[in-house]
C-alpha positions in Angstrom: -6.8 49.1 5.8 -5.3 46.7 8.0 -8.5 44.3 7.9 -8.6 44.8 3.7 -5.2 43.1 4.1 -5.7 40.4 6.7 -9.1 39.3 5.2 -6.5 39.5 1.8 -3.9 37.1 3.5 -6.8 35.1 5.0 -8.0 34.1 1.2 -4.4 33.4 -0.5 -3.9 31.1 2.3 -7.6 29.1 1.4 -6.8 29.2 -2.7 -3.2 27.5 -1.4 -4.3 24.9 0.8 -7.2 24.3 -2.2 -4.7 24.8 -5.0 -2.3 22.0 -3.1 -5.6 19.5 -1.6 -6.8 19.2 -5.5 -3.5 17.8 -6.1 -3.0 15.2 -3.9 -6.2 13.9 -5.1 -6.1 12.1 -8.3 -9.8 9.9 -8.6 -9.8 5.9 -10.5 -11.4 7.3 -13.3 -8.2 9.2 -14.1 -5.9 7.2 -13.1 -7.4 4.1 -15.0 -8.4 6.5 -18.5 -6.2 4.2 -20.4 -6.6 1.0 -18.9 -4.9 -0.5 -15.7 -1.2 -1.1 -17.2 -0.4 2.7 -17.9 -2.0 3.1 -14.0 1.2 0.1 -12.6 3.6 1.8 -15.5 3.0 5.2 -14.3 3.9 4.8 -10.3 7.5 2.8 -11.5 9.7 5.3 -11.0 8.8 6.1 -7.4 9.3 1.9 -6.9 13.2 1.7 -8.5 13.5 5.2 -6.3 12.4 5.0 -2.9 14.9 4.5 -0.1 12.4 3.4 2.8 9.3 1.6 1.8 6.6 1.0 5.5 3.5 -0.3 4.3 0.7 -1.5 6.6 -2.2 -2.6 5.4 -5.5 -3.9 7.0 -6.9 -5.9 4.3 -5.5 -7.4 1.5 -1.4 -8.2 0.7 0.9 -5.6 -0.2 1.2 -5.1 -3.5 4.7 -5.3 -3.8 4.0 -8.6 -2.2 1.4 -10.3 -4.0 1.6 -13.3 -7.0 1.1 -13.8 -10.3 -1.7 -14.8 -9.5 -3.1 -13.1 -6.6 -2.8 -9.4 -8.7 -4.6 -11.0 -11.7 -7.5 -11.0 -9.5 -6.8 -8.0 -8.0 -6.6 -5.8 -11.2 -9.9 -7.9 -12.6 -11.6 -6.5 -9.8 -10.7 -3.0 -11.1 -11.2 -3.8 -14.3 -15.0 -4.8 -13.1 -15.5 -1.7 -10.9 -14.4 1.3 -13.5 -15.4 -1.1 -16.0 -12.2 -0.5 -17.8 -12.8 -1.7 -21.5 -8.7 -2.3 -22.5 -8.3 -5.9 -21.9 -3.9 -5.2 -20.6 -4.8 -6.5 -17.6 -2.2 -9.6 -17.9 -0.1 -6.5 -19.3 -0.6 -4.9 -16.0 0.5 -8.3 -13.9 3.6 -9.0 -15.5 4.6 -4.9 -15.1 3.2 -5.7 -10.8 5.2 -8.2 -11.5 8.3 -7.0 -12.7 8.4 -4.5 -10.4 9.4 -6.2 -7.5 12.8 -6.7 -8.6 13.4 -3.8 -6.3 12.8 -6.2 -3.1 16.4 -7.6 -4.0 18.2 -4.4 -4.3 20.9 -4.5 -1.2 20.6 0.0 -1.2 16.7 -0.1 -0.1 14.7 -0.9 3.1 11.3 -2.4 2.5 8.9 -3.1 6.2 5.4 -4.6 5.8 2.5 -4.3 8.9 0.0 -6.9 7.6 -3.3 -8.1 9.5 -4.0 -11.1 10.6 -7.0 -11.2 9.1 -5.9 -10.2 5.3 -4.9 -14.0 5.2 -7.4 -15.0 5.9 -9.5 -12.7 2.6 -10.4 -14.7 0.4 -10.0 -12.8 -2.9 -8.4 -15.6 -5.2 -9.4 -19.0 -5.7 -8.1 -21.8 -2.4 -4.6 -22.7 -5.2 -3.8 -19.2 -6.0 -4.5 -18.6 -1.9 -2.0 -20.8 -0.9 0.1 -19.9 -3.0 0.0 -16.6 -2.5 0.2 -17.8 1.4 3.6 -19.7 0.8 5.5 -16.7 -1.1 5.2 -14.3 1.8 6.7 -17.0 3.8 9.7 -17.2 1.3 10.1 -13.5 1.6 10.5 -12.8 5.3 14.4 -14.4 4.3 14.9 -12.2 2.2 17.2 -9.5 3.3 15.7 -5.9 2.8 12.1 -6.9 3.8 11.0 -7.4 7.1 7.2 -8.6 7.0 5.2 -8.0 10.9 2.0 -9.9 11.3 -0.3 -8.3 13.5 -1.6 -10.9 15.4 -6.0 -10.9 16.1 -5.4 -11.3 19.3 -3.5 -8.3 19.6 -3.8 -5.2 22.2 -5.5 -2.8 20.1 -6.4 0.2 22.9 -5.0 3.4 21.3 -4.7 1.6 17.8 -7.2 0.7 16.8 -6.9 -0.7 12.5 -6.8 2.0 9.7 -7.1 2.8 6.4 -4.5 1.4 4.4 -1.6 3.4 4.0 2.1 3.7 2.9 5.6 5.9 3.7 8.3 6.5 1.2 11.7 7.7 1.7 13.9 8.8 -1.4 14.8 11.1 -3.0 12.4 12.5 -4.0 11.3 13.4 0.2 8.9 11.8 1.8 5.7 11.7 1.7 2.1 9.3 1.7 -0.4 7.6 -0.5 -3.6 6.2 0.4 -5.8 4.5 -2.2 -9.5 4.5 -1.7 -12.8 3.4 -3.9 -12.6 5.8 -5.2 -9.3 7.6 -5.5 -5.4 7.5 -4.7 -4.2 10.2 -2.7 -0.8 11.3 -2.2 0.4 13.1 1.4 3.3 15.9 1.3 2.7 17.7 4.5 5.3 17.3 7.3 2.6 17.6 10.1 0.6 14.9 8.6 3.4 12.4 7.6 4.4 12.4 11.0 1.1 11.4 12.1 0.9 8.4 9.6 4.7 7.8 10.8 3.3 7.6 14.0 0.5 5.8 13.9 2.8 2.8 11.4 5.7 2.3 14.9 2.2 2.0 17.2 0.8 -0.9 14.6 4.5 -1.9 14.7 4.8 -2.4 18.2 1.9 -4.9 17.5 3.1 -6.9 15.8 5.3 -10.2 15.9 7.4 -11.9 13.2 9.6 -14.3 12.7 8.4 -18.2 13.7 5.8 -16.4 15.3 5.3 -14.9 12.1 5.2 -17.4 9.9 3.2 -20.8 12.5 0.3 -17.8 11.8 0.5 -18.3 7.9 0.9 -21.9 8.7 -2.2 -22.1 10.3 -3.9 -20.2 8.1 -3.1 -22.7 5.3 -4.0 -25.3 7.0 -8.0 -23.5 7.4 -8.1 -24.1 3.9 -8.0 -27.3 4.4 
């Protein structure tokens, strides 16, 4: 009888784990089933509520720091990859850019950790890329923003590049979001969040900021000629 009780408890735990996992994952097809604009609108409430925002990005400029043209290039790639037929990229770009008003809010704090190679990844044309680099230099002066760059020559022992992720804290609690090619992951398990917080702090410790970061951005712009 005791064995049956234990087996039943394990079965219940397994079902609970499966249910939690299902709630964490949203496919890109589902997220964009009504277009890219709706996908951008669906996260506005979260961005309005967040108080402490920490973002690590090894591949592209973080969304909140993107210019309109850089954003357009990214959303057009999503359009093409998923075969979306709704022509709403312009509206989605406007929504994303308008969302950036939260960066001016004095009650919020935004900390970005960006790998240096992000500054060189050409996802848009030359002029748009130069505009994006100039924008990064400008936002570094905004009070709520801390922009930190991991230099190419940084010591990486015990802290390799990982997947991009965002750690958010606010009235909704604490969670981590991870955007993958095929879907969008939301993590709320405290032990998993602790790992991402540890990873973020470790990466932050490899960064430069201020004038040293601005020199790296300027060098990336000069490389374009």
